C-alpha positions in Angstrom: 55.9 -43.9 -45.1 54.0 -42.2 -42.2 54.3 -38.5 -41.8 54.7 -37.0 -38.3 52.4 -34.1 -37.8 53.2 -31.0 -35.8 50.4 -31.9 -33.4 51.9 -35.3 -32.6 55.3 -33.8 -31.9 53.8 -31.2 -29.5 51.7 -33.8 -27.7 54.7 -36.1 -27.3 56.9 -33.2 -26.0 54.1 -32.2 -23.5 53.7 -35.7 -22.3 57.5 -36.1 -21.7 57.6 -32.8 -19.8 54.7 -33.8 -17.6 56.4 -37.1 -16.8 59.6 -35.3 -15.8 57.7 -32.9 -13.5 55.8 -35.7 -11.8 58.8 -37.8 -11.2 60.7 -34.8 -9.8 57.9 -34.2 -7.3 57.7 -37.8 -6.1 59.3 -38.4 -2.7 59.7 -42.2 -3.0 59.2 -42.7 0.7 61.6 -40.0 1.9 59.8 -38.0 4.7 59.7 -34.3 4.2 59.7 -33.6 7.9 61.2 -35.3 10.9 58.8 -37.8 12.5 57.2 -36.9 15.8 59.4 -37.9 18.8 58.4 -41.0 20.7 57.4 -39.9 24.2 58.4 -43.2 25.6 61.9 -42.8 24.4 63.9 -40.2 26.5 66.5 -39.8 23.7 63.8 -38.7 21.2 62.7 -36.0 23.6 66.2 -34.9 24.4 66.9 -34.3 20.7 63.8 -32.1 20.3 65.0 -28.5 20.6 61.5 -27.4 21.4 60.8 -29.9 24.2 62.3 -27.8 26.9 60.4 -24.7 25.8 57.1 -26.5 25.9 57.8 -27.9 29.3 59.0 -24.6 30.7 56.2 -22.5 29.3 54.1 -21.1 32.1 50.4 -22.1 32.3 48.1 -19.4 31.0 45.6 -18.1 33.4 42.0 -18.7 32.5 40.4 -15.4 31.6 37.4 -14.6 33.8 34.2 -13.2 32.4 33.7 -9.5 32.8 32.3 -8.6 36.2 28.7 -7.5 36.3 29.3 -5.3 39.3 31.1 -4.8 42.6 29.3 -6.4 45.6 29.0 -2.9 47.1 26.8 -1.8 44.2 24.0 -4.4 44.7 22.2 -3.2 47.7 18.9 -5.2 47.9 19.1 -6.0 44.2 20.2 -4.7 40.8 18.9 -5.4 37.3 21.3 -5.9 34.4 19.1 -5.6 31.3 21.9 -6.3 28.8 22.6 -9.7 30.4 19.0 -10.4 31.3 19.8 -11.0 34.9 18.8 -9.5 38.3 21.3 -9.9 41.2 19.9 -9.8 44.7 21.3 -9.7 48.2 18.7 -11.2 50.6 21.1 -10.9 53.5 24.5 -9.2 53.9 27.1 -10.9 51.7 24.6 -13.5 50.3 24.2 -12.9 46.5 21.7 -14.6 44.2 20.9 -14.2 40.6 17.8 -14.8 38.5 16.5 -14.2 35.0 15.2 -10.7 34.6 12.4 -11.9 32.3 9.0 -12.3 34.0 7.5 -15.8 33.7 4.0 -14.4 33.1 4.3 -12.8 29.7 8.0 -12.2 29.2 8.2 -8.6 30.3 11.5 -7.3 31.8 11.4 -6.9 35.5 11.9 -3.2 36.5 12.9 -2.9 40.1 13.9 -4.6 43.4 12.4 -3.3 46.6 11.0 -4.4 49.9 12.3 -8.0 49.4 10.7 -8.5 46.0 11.6 -8.3 42.3 8.8 -6.3 40.6 7.4 -6.7 37.1 5.7 -3.6 35.9 3.5 -5.2 33.2 0.9 -7.0 35.3 2.2 -6.6 38.9 3.9 -9.9 39.4 6.4 -10.0 42.3 9.2 -12.5 43.0 11.2 -13.3 46.1 14.8 -11.9 46.2 15.8 -15.1 48.1 14.8 -17.8 45.6 12.9 -16.2 42.7 9.6 -17.8 43.8 6.3 -16.0 43.0 5.2 -13.8 45.9 2.3 -12.2 43.9 0.7 -13.2 40.6 -0.4 -13.3 37.9 2.9 -15.1 37.2 2.7 -18.8 38.3 6.3 -19.9 37.7 9.4 -18.7 39.6 12.2 -16.7 37.9 14.9 -19.0 36.5 18.0 -19.1 38.6 21.3 -17.9 37.1 24.7 -19.1 38.2 27.1 -16.4 39.4 30.5 -16.3 41.1 31.6 -13.8 43.7 35.3 -13.4 44.1 37.4 -10.5 45.3 34.4 -8.3 45.6 33.3 -8.8 42.0 30.1 -10.6 40.8 30.3 -12.5 37.5 28.1 -14.8 35.6 29.4 -18.3 35.9 
């Protein structure tokens, strides 16, 4: 006669409990959520209580980047160190933007006057019209930056 040990009884009961839990969790093909409506079937869309809300929701306005300045603040040119950009106005209402880093040795440009952007480190000067070198030692123009001007505000594009 074989004796049933306490360990065997406990393992058997644990296995039976595990089988009961697993079978209770099985879905046997029953979906837990409604299937997505077929956009080609108008009846599917009509049954969706959220379909009208989605269609009626207003389009969100694209948030514009923060303005660097008002156009009235630029004068001949203005340097924005935090954004590494210099905005110039070669003629009334014509705005341009360039990197504020000198192409000679990477110094920050310091001023805009008399039609040029001035670098204090070695005396390089750049045109406010196109960023080209007016006076060396820099040999490369300032990199152009894209800006947008709308409603009197200048923004990086």
